C-alpha positions in Angstrom: 63.2 -40.3 34.0 59.5 -39.2 33.8 57.8 -38.7 30.6 57.9 -35.4 29.0 54.9 -33.1 29.4 53.4 -31.9 26.2 51.1 -28.9 26.0 48.6 -28.2 23.1 46.0 -25.6 22.5 42.3 -26.5 22.6 39.5 -25.4 20.4 36.5 -26.1 22.9 34.7 -24.7 25.9 33.7 -26.7 29.0 30.4 -26.3 30.9 30.0 -27.5 34.3 26.4 -28.4 35.0 24.4 -29.1 38.1 21.1 -30.6 37.1 17.8 -29.7 38.7 16.1 -32.0 41.3 14.5 -35.2 40.3 16.2 -35.2 36.7 17.0 -38.6 35.2 20.7 -38.5 34.8 21.0 -40.6 31.7 18.1 -39.2 29.8 19.4 -35.7 30.6 23.0 -36.6 29.5 21.4 -38.0 26.2 19.5 -34.9 25.5 22.8 -32.8 26.0 24.7 -35.0 23.9 22.1 -34.6 21.2 22.5 -30.8 21.2 24.1 -29.0 18.2 27.8 -28.0 19.0 28.2 -30.5 21.9 31.1 -32.8 21.4 30.7 -35.0 24.6 29.0 -35.3 28.0 30.5 -36.6 31.0 28.5 -37.7 34.1 30.4 -36.8 37.1 30.0 -37.3 40.8 30.0 -34.7 43.5 28.9 -31.1 43.2 28.9 -31.1 39.4 26.6 -33.4 37.5 27.7 -33.1 34.1 30.7 -31.7 32.2 29.8 -30.8 28.7 32.6 -30.2 26.1 31.5 -28.1 23.1 33.0 -26.5 20.2 34.7 -23.1 20.7 32.1 -20.4 20.2 31.9 -16.7 20.1 31.0 -15.1 23.3 27.4 -14.4 22.4 27.0 -18.0 21.0 28.4 -19.3 24.2 25.8 -17.5 26.4 23.1 -18.7 24.1 24.3 -22.4 24.5 24.7 -21.9 28.2 21.1 -20.7 28.4 19.9 -24.0 26.2 22.1 -26.3 28.5 20.3 -24.9 31.6 16.9 -25.3 30.0 17.6 -28.9 29.3 19.0 -29.7 32.8 16.7 -27.5 34.8 19.6 -26.5 36.8 22.6 -24.2 37.0 25.6 -24.1 34.8 29.0 -22.5 34.7 31.4 -22.0 31.9 35.1 -22.4 31.5 37.3 -21.4 28.6 39.8 -24.1 27.6 43.2 -22.6 26.7 45.4 -25.5 26.6 45.9 -29.1 27.8 49.0 -30.8 29.3 49.6 -34.4 28.6 52.2 -36.9 29.6 
């Protein structure tokens, strides 16, 4: 019998970030991690360069943080609102 799937609500936002050309991945990730309201930064392969997890924010604060992230990375960003997480 498989493990039971558990669902819990989340209090965060995720940003999917593609850095600009010729950016040092590790120094950019460190700068992102040092930003206020950022909880963690994941360096990813493929089309997305970073996944940035932040506190849950009001919409106008989210847009402001998204602009700050884009400024740090010199690239493009997209946001995703995190509603819930499923775990085994």
